[in-house]
C-alpha positions as CSV (number, residue, x, y, z in Angstrom):
1,M,-31.0,10.4,2.0
2,S,-29.7,14.0,1.5
3,S,-27.0,14.7,-1.1
4,P,-23.5,14.9,0.3
5,G,-22.9,18.1,-1.7
6,W,-20.5,16.5,-4.1
7,H,-20.2,13.7,-6.7
8,V,-17.4,11.6,-8.2
9,Q,-17.0,12.3,-11.9
10,D,-15.7,9.3,-13.8
11,A,-12.7,9.3,-16.1
12,A,-14.8,8.9,-19.3
13,S,-16.6,12.2,-18.8
14,A,-13.3,14.1,-18.1
15,A,-11.8,15.9,-21.1
16,D,-8.3,16.5,-19.5
17,G,-7.3,12.9,-18.9
18,K,-6.9,13.4,-15.1
19,G,-9.2,10.4,-14.3
20,R,-11.9,10.4,-11.6
21,R,-12.3,13.4,-9.4
22,V,-14.6,14.9,-6.8
23,I,-16.8,17.8,-7.9
24,A,-18.6,20.1,-5.5
25,D,-22.4,20.4,-6.0
26,R,-22.9,23.2,-3.5
27,P,-20.8,25.9,-1.9
28,F,-18.4,24.9,0.8
29,P,-17.2,27.8,3.0
30,A,-13.6,27.8,4.2
31,G,-13.2,25.5,7.3
32,S,-16.3,23.4,6.5
33,I,-16.1,19.6,6.1
34,V,-16.4,18.6,2.4
35,L,-16.2,14.8,2.8
36,S,-14.7,12.1,5.0
37,D,-13.8,8.5,4.5
38,D,-13.0,5.6,6.8
39,P,-10.2,3.3,5.7
40,Y,-11.0,0.0,4.1
41,T,-8.1,-1.2,6.2
42,C,-5.0,0.3,7.8
43,A,-1.7,-0.9,9.3
44,V,0.4,0.8,11.9
45,V,3.8,1.9,10.6
46,S,6.6,-0.3,11.8
47,D,8.3,2.2,14.2
48,Q,5.0,2.9,15.9
49,L,3.8,-0.6,16.6
50,N,4.3,-0.3,20.3
51,Q,2.8,3.2,20.5
52,V,-0.4,3.0,18.3
53,C,-3.4,0.8,18.7
54,S,-3.7,-1.9,16.0
55,C,-7.4,-2.4,16.1
56,G,-7.9,0.1,13.3
57,C,-8.6,3.2,15.4
58,A,-5.0,4.5,15.1
59,R,-5.2,5.8,18.6
60,Q,-1.9,6.7,20.3
61,L,-1.3,4.7,23.4
62,E,-0.7,5.9,26.9
63,R,-0.5,2.3,28.2
64,A,0.1,-0.4,25.6
65,L,-1.6,-3.8,25.8
66,R,0.7,-6.1,23.7
67,C,-0.7,-9.2,22.0
68,S,0.6,-12.1,24.0
69,A,0.9,-14.4,21.0
70,C,2.7,-12.4,18.2
71,K,4.2,-10.0,20.7
72,L,4.3,-7.4,18.0
73,V,1.1,-5.3,17.8
74,C,-0.5,-3.4,20.7
75,F,-4.0,-2.3,21.7
76,A,-5.5,0.5,23.8
77,S,-7.6,-1.8,26.0
78,R,-9.1,-5.3,26.2
79,E,-12.1,-4.0,24.3
80,H,-9.9,-2.7,21.5
81,Q,-8.1,-6.0,21.5
82,R,-11.4,-7.8,21.0
83,L,-12.3,-5.4,18.2
84,G,-8.9,-6.1,16.6
85,W,-9.3,-9.8,16.9
86,A,-12.7,-9.7,15.2
87,A,-11.4,-7.4,12.5
88,G,-8.8,-10.0,11.4
89,H,-5.9,-10.0,13.9
90,R,-6.9,-13.7,14.7
91,E,-5.5,-14.7,11.3
92,E,-2.9,-11.9,11.1
93,C,-1.4,-13.0,14.4
94,V,-0.6,-16.4,12.9
95,A,1.1,-14.7,9.9
96,L,3.1,-12.4,12.1
97,R,4.3,-15.4,14.2
98,A,5.3,-17.1,10.9
99,A,7.5,-14.1,10.1
100,A,9.1,-14.0,13.5
101,P,11.5,-12.9,14.8
102,R,11.2,-10.0,12.3
103,A,8.2,-7.8,11.6
104,P,6.9,-7.9,8.0
105,P,7.1,-4.5,6.2
106,T,4.2,-2.1,6.7
107,A,3.1,-2.6,3.1
108,V,3.0,-6.4,3.5
109,R,1.0,-6.1,6.7
110,L,-1.4,-3.7,4.9
111,A,-1.9,-6.2,2.1
112,L,-2.6,-9.0,4.5
113,R,-5.2,-7.0,6.4
114,C,-6.9,-6.0,3.1
115,V,-7.2,-9.5,1.8
116,L,-8.2,-11.0,5.2
117,R,-11.0,-8.4,5.6
118,H,-12.3,-9.2,2.1
119,W,-12.1,-13.0,2.8
120,A,-14.0,-12.6,6.0
121,A,-16.7,-10.6,4.3
122,Q,-17.0,-13.3,1.6
123,Q,-17.4,-16.0,4.3
124,D,-20.0,-13.9,6.1
125,A,-21.9,-13.4,2.9
126,A,-21.8,-17.1,2.2
127,G,-23.3,-17.6,5.7
128,S,-26.0,-15.0,5.0
129,T,-24.7,-12.5,7.5
130,A,-26.9,-9.4,6.8
131,G,-25.2,-6.5,5.1
132,S,-21.7,-8.0,5.1
133,A,-21.3,-8.2,1.3
134,A,-22.8,-4.8,0.8
135,S,-20.4,-3.2,3.3
136,D,-17.3,-4.7,1.8
137,R,-15.6,-2.1,-0.4
138,Y,-12.9,-4.5,-1.9
139,S,-14.1,-3.8,-5.4
140,E,-13.4,-0.1,-4.8
141,V,-9.9,-1.0,-3.7
142,L,-9.4,-3.0,-6.9
143,S,-10.7,-0.1,-9.0
144,L,-7.7,2.0,-7.9
145,Q,-4.9,2.1,-10.5
146,H,-1.7,0.1,-10.0
147,H,0.1,1.6,-13.0
148,W,2.0,-1.6,-13.5
149,E,2.9,-0.8,-17.1
150,R,4.6,2.4,-16.1
151,L,6.8,0.9,-13.3
152,Q,10.5,0.3,-14.0
153,D,12.0,-3.1,-13.6
154,G,13.4,-2.3,-10.1
155,A,10.0,-1.3,-8.8
156,K,8.3,-4.3,-10.4
157,L,10.8,-6.6,-8.7
158,E,10.3,-4.9,-5.4
159,Y,6.5,-5.3,-5.5
160,A,6.9,-8.9,-6.7
161,Q,9.2,-9.7,-3.7
162,M,6.7,-8.2,-1.3
163,G,3.8,-9.9,-3.1
164,A,5.5,-13.2,-2.8
165,L,6.2,-12.6,0.9
166,A,2.6,-11.5,1.5
167,H,1.2,-14.6,-0.3
168,R,3.5,-16.9,1.7
169,L,2.3,-15.3,5.0
170,L,-1.3,-15.5,3.8
171,G,-0.9,-19.2,3.2
172,A,0.4,-19.6,6.8
173,C,-2.7,-18.0,8.3
174,C,-5.5,-18.6,5.8
175,A,-4.8,-21.3,3.2
176,Q,-8.1,-21.0,1.5
177,A,-7.6,-17.3,0.9
178,A,-4.1,-17.9,-0.4
179,E,-5.5,-20.5,-2.9
180,A,-7.9,-18.0,-4.3
181,L,-5.1,-15.5,-5.0
182,T,-1.7,-15.7,-6.6
183,P,1.6,-13.8,-5.8
184,R,0.9,-11.8,-9.0
185,D,-2.4,-10.6,-7.5
186,M,-0.7,-9.6,-4.3
187,A,2.1,-7.8,-6.2
188,Q,-0.4,-5.7,-8.1
189,L,-2.4,-5.1,-5.0
190,L,0.7,-3.7,-3.4
191,A,1.4,-1.6,-6.5
192,R,-2.1,-0.1,-6.0
193,F,-1.2,0.8,-2.4
194,G,2.0,2.4,-3.6
195,A,0.2,4.9,-5.7
196,N,-3.0,5.3,-3.7
197,S,-2.4,4.8,0.0
198,H,-2.4,7.7,2.5
199,T,-0.3,8.1,5.7
200,I,-2.5,8.5,8.8
201,S,-1.0,11.1,11.0
202,N,-1.9,12.7,14.4
203,A,-2.8,16.4,14.9
204,E,0.9,17.3,14.8
205,L,1.4,15.5,11.5
206,R,3.4,12.6,13.0
207,P,2.9,9.4,10.9
208,L,1.0,6.7,12.7
209,A,-0.3,4.2,10.2
210,V,-1.0,3.7,6.5
211,G,-4.5,3.3,5.2
212,I,-6.5,2.6,2.0
213,F,-9.2,5.1,1.5
214,P,-11.2,4.3,-1.7
215,L,-13.2,7.6,-1.6
216,G,-10.4,9.7,-0.3
217,A,-8.2,8.5,-3.2
218,M,-10.7,10.1,-5.6
219,V,-9.7,13.6,-4.4
220,N,-6.9,14.6,-6.8
221,H,-3.7,16.5,-6.0
222,D,-3.2,20.2,-6.8
223,C,-0.2,22.4,-5.9
224,R,-2.7,25.1,-5.0
225,P,-5.4,23.0,-3.3
226,N,-8.8,24.2,-2.1
227,A,-9.0,21.5,0.7
228,V,-6.7,19.8,3.1
229,H,-7.0,16.3,4.6
230,T,-6.4,15.6,8.3
231,F,-7.3,12.6,10.4
232,S,-9.7,12.1,13.3
233,G,-8.4,8.8,14.6
234,A,-8.2,6.7,11.4
235,R,-10.9,8.7,9.6
236,M,-9.8,10.9,6.8
237,V,-11.5,14.3,6.8
238,F,-11.3,16.9,4.0
239,R,-11.9,20.5,4.9
240,A,-12.1,23.5,2.7
241,V,-9.1,25.9,3.1
242,R,-10.9,28.5,1.0
243,D,-14.4,28.9,-0.3
244,I,-15.3,26.2,-2.8
245,Q,-17.9,27.0,-5.5
246,P,-20.4,24.6,-7.1
247,G,-18.9,22.8,-10.1
248,E,-15.3,23.3,-8.8
249,E,-13.1,20.2,-8.4
250,V,-12.2,19.4,-4.8
251,T,-8.4,19.1,-4.5
252,T,-5.8,18.4,-1.8
253,A,-2.0,18.2,-1.7
254,Y,-0.4,14.8,-1.9
255,T,3.1,16.1,-1.1
256,E,4.9,18.8,0.9
257,L,4.1,22.3,-0.5
258,G,7.2,23.8,1.0
259,A,9.3,22.8,-2.0
260,T,10.1,23.9,-5.5
261,R,8.0,22.8,-8.3
262,W,10.5,20.2,-9.6
263,E,10.9,18.7,-6.1
264,R,7.1,18.3,-5.9
265,R,7.1,16.8,-9.4
266,A,9.8,14.2,-8.5
267,E,8.0,13.3,-5.3
268,L,4.6,12.8,-7.0
269,L,6.2,10.7,-9.8
270,Q,8.0,8.6,-7.3
271,H,5.1,7.9,-5.0
272,H,1.9,8.5,-7.0
273,L,3.1,7.8,-10.6
274,F,1.6,11.0,-12.1
275,D,3.4,14.0,-13.6
276,I,2.2,17.5,-12.8
277,D,4.0,18.6,-16.0
278,A,2.9,15.8,-18.3
279,T,0.7,17.8,-20.7
280,T,3.5,19.6,-22.5
281,E,5.6,18.1,-25.2
282,A,8.8,17.7,-23.1
283,G,7.2,17.8,-19.6
284,A,7.8,21.5,-19.2
285,G,4.3,22.8,-18.5
286,G,1.4,22.2,-16.2
287,G,-0.9,19.2,-15.9
288,A,-1.7,16.3,-13.6
289,A,-1.8,13.1,-15.6
290,V,-0.9,11.3,-18.8
291,T,-3.1,12.5,-21.7
292,E,-5.1,10.2,-23.9
293,A,-2.6,10.6,-26.7
294,E,0.2,9.4,-24.4
295,A,-1.9,6.5,-23.2
296,A,-2.5,5.5,-26.8
297,G,1.3,5.2,-27.2
298,E,2.0,7.9,-29.8
299,G,5.8,7.2,-30.1
300,S,7.5,10.6,-30.2
301,F,5.4,12.2,-27.5
302,Q,5.6,9.1,-25.3
303,A,9.3,8.8,-25.6
304,K,9.8,12.4,-24.7
305,R,7.5,12.0,-21.7
306,Q,9.3,9.0,-20.4
307,A,12.7,10.6,-20.8
308,A,11.4,13.7,-19.0
309,E,10.0,11.6,-16.2
310,R,13.3,9.7,-15.7
311,A,15.1,13.0,-15.5
312,A,12.5,14.5,-13.2
313,L,12.8,11.6,-10.7
314,Q,16.5,12.7,-10.3
315,C,15.6,16.4,-10.4
316,L,17.7,16.8,-13.6
317,P,16.8,19.7,-16.0
318,A,16.0,18.9,-19.6
319,Q,18.6,21.6,-20.4
320,P,22.2,20.2,-20.3
321,P,24.7,22.1,-18.2
322,A,27.2,24.3,-19.9
323,A,29.9,22.9,-17.6
324,V,30.3,20.5,-14.7
325,H,32.9,20.8,-12.0
326,P,33.8,18.6,-8.9
327,L,33.2,20.0,-5.4
328,P,35.7,19.5,-2.6
329,Q,35.1,16.4,-0.6
330,A,34.0,17.0,3.0
331,D,35.2,14.5,5.7
332,A,34.0,11.0,4.8
333,E,31.1,12.2,2.7
334,P,31.0,11.5,-1.1
335,A,32.3,14.3,-3.2
336,G,29.7,16.2,-5.1
337,E,29.6,18.2,-8.4
338,L,28.6,21.7,-9.5
339,R,26.6,22.1,-12.7
340,L,26.5,25.5,-14.4
341,Y,23.8,26.9,-16.7
342,G,23.5,30.0,-18.8
343,S,19.9,30.9,-17.8
344,L,18.2,33.9,-16.2
345,L,15.5,31.6,-14.7
346,P,15.6,28.1,-13.1
347,P,16.4,25.5,-15.9
348,W,13.3,23.4,-14.8
349,A,9.6,23.9,-15.4
350,H,9.0,26.3,-12.4
351,D,6.5,28.4,-10.6
352,K,7.0,32.1,-10.2
353,R,7.8,31.7,-6.5
354,D,10.6,29.3,-7.4
355,I,12.7,32.3,-8.5
356,E,12.8,33.5,-4.9
357,L,13.1,30.0,-3.5
358,T,16.4,29.6,-5.4
359,A,17.7,33.2,-5.6
360,V,21.4,34.0,-5.0
361,L,22.1,37.7,-4.2
362,A,25.2,39.8,-4.8
363,P,26.4,42.9,-2.9
364,E,25.9,46.4,-4.3
365,G,28.4,47.5,-6.9
366,T,28.4,44.4,-9.0
367,R,27.2,44.3,-12.5
368,A,24.7,41.5,-11.8
369,N,21.5,43.6,-11.3
370,H,18.5,41.5,-12.3
371,G,16.0,43.5,-10.3
372,G,16.4,42.5,-6.7
373,K,13.8,43.8,-4.4
374,R,14.4,47.0,-2.5
375,G,16.0,46.2,0.9
376,Q,17.0,42.7,-0.2
377,G,19.8,43.5,-2.7
378,T,20.6,42.5,-6.2
379,R,19.7,39.1,-7.7
380,W,22.8,37.6,-9.1
381,G,21.3,34.2,-10.3
382,G,20.1,31.0,-8.7
383,M,21.3,27.9,-6.9
384,W,19.6,24.7,-5.8
385,G,21.0,21.3,-4.9
386,C,20.0,17.8,-3.8
387,L,21.2,14.5,-2.6
388,P,19.8,12.1,-5.3
389,A,18.0,9.1,-3.9
390,A,19.5,5.7,-4.5
391,N,16.2,4.5,-6.0
392,S,15.1,7.8,-7.6
393,A,14.5,6.2,-11.0
394,A,12.9,2.9,-9.8
395,R,9.2,3.8,-9.9
396,C,8.3,5.3,-13.3
397,G,9.8,4.1,-16.5
398,D,9.5,3.0,-20.1
399,A,6.0,1.5,-20.7
400,S,7.5,-0.6,-23.5
401,T,9.8,-2.5,-21.0
402,S,8.9,-6.2,-21.3
403,F,9.4,-7.1,-17.7
404,E,6.1,-8.7,-16.6
405,L,5.1,-10.9,-13.7
406,D,6.3,-14.1,-15.4
407,D,7.1,-17.3,-13.7
408,Q,10.8,-16.6,-13.6
409,L,10.3,-13.2,-11.9
410,L,7.9,-14.7,-9.4
411,A,10.3,-17.6,-8.6
412,A,13.1,-15.1,-8.0
413,A,10.8,-12.9,-5.9
414,A,9.6,-15.9,-3.8
415,E,13.2,-16.9,-3.2
416,A,14.1,-13.3,-2.2
417,S,11.1,-13.1,0.1
418,A,12.1,-16.4,1.8
419,L,15.4,-14.8,2.7
420,M,13.8,-11.7,4.1
421,D,13.3,-13.1,7.6
422,A,17.0,-13.6,8.1
423,S,18.0,-10.4,6.3
424,S,18.8,-7.1,8.1
425,S,16.6,-5.1,5.8
426,S,13.5,-5.5,3.7
427,P,12.7,-4.3,0.1
428,A,10.4,-1.5,1.3
429,G,8.2,-0.2,4.0
430,Q,10.4,-1.4,6.9
431,A,10.6,1.9,8.8
432,G,7.4,3.6,7.9
433,G,4.5,4.0,5.5
434,L,4.3,3.6,1.8
435,N,4.4,7.2,0.8
436,T,6.1,9.0,3.7
437,G,8.7,10.6,1.5
438,P,12.5,10.3,1.2
439,A,14.2,8.4,4.0
440,G,16.6,10.0,6.4
441,A,20.2,8.8,6.4
442,A,20.9,6.3,3.6
443,P,22.9,3.2,4.5
444,E,26.7,3.5,4.1
445,G,27.6,2.7,0.5
446,Q,24.2,3.9,-0.8
447,R,24.8,7.6,0.0
448,K,24.7,9.7,-3.1
449,A,27.0,12.6,-3.7
450,P,25.3,16.1,-3.6
451,V,24.6,17.8,-6.9
452,V,24.4,21.6,-6.9
453,H,22.9,23.4,-9.9
454,C,23.8,27.1,-10.5
455,W,22.5,29.4,-13.2
456,R,22.9,33.0,-14.3
457,E,22.0,34.9,-17.4
458,G,24.9,34.9,-19.8
459,G,26.6,32.0,-18.1
460,V,28.4,31.4,-14.8
461,D,32.2,31.9,-14.4
462,L,33.7,29.5,-11.9
463,A,34.8,32.3,-9.6
464,A,35.9,31.5,-6.0
465,A,32.7,32.9,-4.6
466,V,30.6,30.5,-6.8
467,L,32.6,27.5,-5.8
468,E,32.6,28.4,-2.1
469,L,28.9,28.9,-2.0
470,A,28.3,25.6,-3.9
471,A,30.6,23.8,-1.4
472,Q,28.7,25.3,1.5
473,Y,25.4,24.3,-0.1
474,A,26.6,20.7,-0.5
475,A,27.8,20.6,3.1
476,A,24.4,21.9,4.3
477,L,22.6,19.2,2.4
478,Q,24.8,16.6,4.1
479,L,24.0,18.2,7.5
480,L,20.2,18.1,6.8
481,R,20.5,14.4,6.1
482,A,22.4,13.9,9.4
483,V,20.1,15.9,11.7
484,D,17.7,13.1,12.6
485,G,20.6,10.8,13.5
486,L,22.1,13.5,15.7
487,L,18.8,13.9,17.5
488,A,18.3,10.2,17.9
489,A,21.8,9.9,19.4
490,G,21.1,12.6,22.0
491,S,23.3,15.1,20.3
492,A,20.7,17.9,19.9
493,A,23.1,20.6,21.1
494,A,25.6,19.5,18.4
495,A,22.9,19.7,15.8
496,V,22.0,23.2,16.9
497,R,25.7,24.4,16.7
498,Q,26.1,22.9,13.2
499,L,22.9,24.4,11.9
500,Q,23.7,27.8,13.3
501,A,27.1,27.7,11.6
502,A,25.5,26.6,8.3
503,L,23.0,29.5,8.4
504,A,25.8,32.0,9.3
505,A,27.8,30.8,6.3
506,F,25.0,31.7,3.9
507,G,24.5,35.2,5.3
508,S,21.2,36.8,6.2
509,G,20.1,37.5,2.6
510,S,19.3,41.1,3.5
511,R,21.3,44.3,3.8
512,G,23.1,45.0,7.0
513,A,23.4,48.3,8.8
514,N,26.1,49.5,6.4
515,G,23.9,48.8,3.3
516,Q,26.0,45.8,2.3
517,H,25.3,42.1,2.3
518,P,27.1,40.0,4.9
519,A,29.6,37.7,3.2
520,A,28.9,34.0,2.7
521,G,32.1,32.9,4.2
522,S,35.5,34.5,4.1
523,G,35.9,36.7,1.1
524,A,32.8,35.4,-0.7
525,A,30.5,37.9,-2.4
526,L,27.4,35.8,-2.8
527,V,24.6,34.9,-0.4
528,L,21.4,32.9,-0.6
529,G,18.2,35.0,-1.0
530,P,16.1,35.7,2.1
531,R,13.4,33.2,1.0
532,H,15.7,30.5,-0.3
533,I,14.4,27.0,0.2
534,L,17.6,25.8,1.8
535,R,17.4,28.6,4.3
536,L,13.9,27.5,5.1
537,R,14.9,23.9,5.7
538,L,17.9,24.8,7.9
539,L,15.7,27.1,10.0
540,A,13.1,24.4,10.4
541,D,15.7,21.9,11.6
542,L,17.3,24.5,13.9
543,H,13.9,25.3,15.4
544,R,13.1,21.6,16.2
545,S,16.7,20.8,17.3
546,A,16.8,23.7,19.7
547,I,13.5,22.6,21.2
548,V,14.9,19.1,21.8
549,A,18.1,20.6,23.2
550,G,16.0,22.8,25.6
551,Q,17.5,26.0,24.1
552,W,14.2,28.1,24.1
553,E,15.7,31.4,23.0
554,V,17.4,29.8,20.0
555,A,14.2,27.9,19.1
556,L,12.1,31.0,19.4
557,R,14.4,33.1,17.2
558,A,14.6,30.3,14.6
559,G,10.8,30.1,14.6
560,Q,10.4,33.8,14.2
561,Q,12.8,33.8,11.2
562,L,11.1,30.7,9.8
563,L,7.6,32.2,10.0
564,P,7.7,34.6,7.0
565,L,9.3,31.9,4.9
566,A,6.5,29.5,5.8
567,E,3.9,32.1,5.0
568,F,5.5,32.5,1.6
569,V,5.4,28.7,0.7
570,Y,2.1,27.6,2.3
571,P,-1.5,28.7,1.7
572,P,-2.8,31.2,4.3
573,V,-4.7,28.3,5.9
574,W,-2.6,25.2,6.1
575,P,-1.6,22.8,9.0
576,Q,2.1,23.3,8.9
577,L,1.7,27.1,9.2
578,G,-0.8,26.7,12.1
579,L,1.5,24.3,13.9
580,L,4.5,26.6,13.6
581,H,2.4,29.4,15.2
582,V,1.6,27.0,18.1
583,S,5.3,26.3,18.6
584,I,6.2,30.0,18.6
585,A,3.3,30.7,21.1
586,K,4.5,27.9,23.5
587,L,8.1,29.2,23.4
588,A,7.0,32.8,23.9
589,H,4.9,31.7,26.8
590,L,7.8,29.8,28.4
591,L,10.0,32.9,28.0
592,E,7.3,35.2,29.5
593,R,6.5,37.2,26.4
594,P,2.7,37.2,26.5
595,A,2.2,39.8,23.7
596,E,4.0,37.5,21.2
597,A,2.4,34.4,22.6
598,L,-1.0,36.0,22.2
599,R,-0.4,36.9,18.5
600,S,0.9,33.5,17.6
601,A,-1.7,31.6,19.6
602,Q,-4.6,33.6,18.0
603,A,-3.2,32.9,14.5
604,A,-2.8,29.2,15.4
605,A,-6.3,28.9,16.7
606,R,-7.7,30.6,13.6
607,I,-5.8,28.4,11.1
608,L,-6.1,25.1,12.9
609,S,-9.8,25.5,13.6
610,A,-10.2,25.6,9.8
611,T,-7.8,22.7,9.0
612,H,-8.5,20.4,12.0
613,G,-12.0,21.5,13.1
614,G,-11.0,21.1,16.8
615,G,-9.1,18.7,18.9
616,S,-6.0,18.9,21.1
617,V,-4.0,21.4,19.1
618,V,-6.8,23.8,18.7
619,E,-7.6,23.6,22.5
620,E,-3.9,24.2,23.2
621,A,-3.8,27.3,21.0
622,R,-6.9,28.7,22.7
623,R,-5.5,27.9,26.1
624,L,-2.2,29.7,25.3
625,A,-4.1,32.7,24.0
626,A,-6.3,32.9,27.2
627,E,-3.2,32.7,29.4
628,A,-1.4,35.3,27.5
629,E,-4.4,37.6,27.6
630,A,-4.6,37.1,31.4
631,E,-0.9,38.0,31.8
632,L,-1.2,41.1,29.7
633,A,-4.2,42.2,31.6
634,H,-2.4,41.6,34.9
635,G,0.7,43.7,34.3
636,P,0.7,45.4,30.9
637,A,3.0,48.2,31.7
638,Q,5.6,46.0,33.4
639,Q,5.4,43.5,30.6
640,R,5.9,46.1,27.9
641,R,9.1,47.3,29.6
642,L,10.4,43.7,29.8
643,E,9.7,43.0,26.2
644,D,11.2,46.4,25.1
645,A,14.3,45.5,27.0
646,Q,14.5,42.1,25.4
647,D,14.0,43.6,21.9
648,T,16.9,46.0,22.5
649,E,19.1,43.0,23.5
650,D,18.1,41.1,20.3
């Protein structure tokens, strides 16, 4: 058998404490497949159960064939139903009926499928079914780290509740398997999933299912990855986004790259229980895992790391603010607060680009000249804000906490799980995958007030302009949280109006025709920088909301403004960037602007051919390019006149 061109290096031979990783043994040119992995098992996310096949293929359904017994899962065809039945739905169906009328959380269904697959392989091996034991990868699943000792009490209780529920449902469908395991085993299996599962998505990155990929989990995270993972059905495929050399570690991104470093740090701590800034004394530098010294429990260092992690989960800087002021309360939303710092640079560990992602600009004539770029004005300082998650500190905590899976905890968890069927919500995973990121709108009473951080060298005076910009920032955060709800309620046009108003309030971030900056609201003298992360997120939501509302001109203009920001935050070859080009190409085609459609379609085809290899999105990009070329060839002179006239109007 030929070498795959890579090998897995174990943790013992790694000097940096990062654990196992995949090392390239030969060159991999950009766009080539480095490795692929089929899931040990997968479960369709709860809100896609009637739209995605549950046989394990993760195929989106044109016509759903619903299981007549549990009336919950669907299949693509009778053949897929037979495959699903043989793969474990026979037993799973009994468990789902035992949980009726509610669907168990995605994580619980994933745990059931995992255990049932392993149990079936054991039974086949006992019956001398050839190859069944050798093909079972359950030992690889158990080799994944659960990080139980680093979980805080709330997270341990959450996993214990789900573990007790999973064990109860396992007992309903396969009593022998339940006798071989305990609720403790199920809780720690779920903790493994929490840190190591991957969300299976379609070509447009829409979540479909959650899977356990023992080999895929060996590919570590990097904020500047050399590979990207996409999915062909349920198969996880890693492709190089740049040339990878022999001896180089293969890395991918576990989290959204269009974010500041401290946002990525919080997301990775929350969902994968590792700290990209763990190797410095107070969590201020670069790194990917807890060092050997920390694992050995060296008190001072470990205490600082734990304190830094708890602060990082809430995106709180280690540096205390010089002052804290309340923000005006908007409508029924919780009042927020403004935290002021005397600092030239962001008060978190940051990347160079974070300075631009958080920049606040001032008009000409002020004394706040910190070297703004020509044509973009004067950098005054920085501002960034967030809506802290209700459970932001639940995942990663003090390793010395003595809250183990004792009988009292398991009894409480079992009691809680028994009440879940009648409850209106579940501990976790009800609406989606394990690691799908922050939820949309939090339930009433759990909404957290916005926190806006503002910094400037020499300190920040609480001038009216600062307070007004911070209040607008807080209102924009509340709006971003509400957009999904507006779209779901059929109020896309209202979302468009509100997003346009929010962007107008922050100004353009660049000089106008008179050489001055547009004001951020009446009388204000500060605007967000042209590459500010909030501007990027507002434009992204405006682009998709305008598409839903059928406002093609607005959607195209938002996409055009979003594109340079996306090119700034993403690698040159990255799925989100390619998909944005596809969207712009489609809108330009609808609006009969073939020159622009051709440019974006060609860029999309180039990027997505490297990240996806092929498939529907690449075919669509190539089709759009061909149609635009044909239009240009048919009437180039007339088309140029039309587009020149349109540019004059814009």
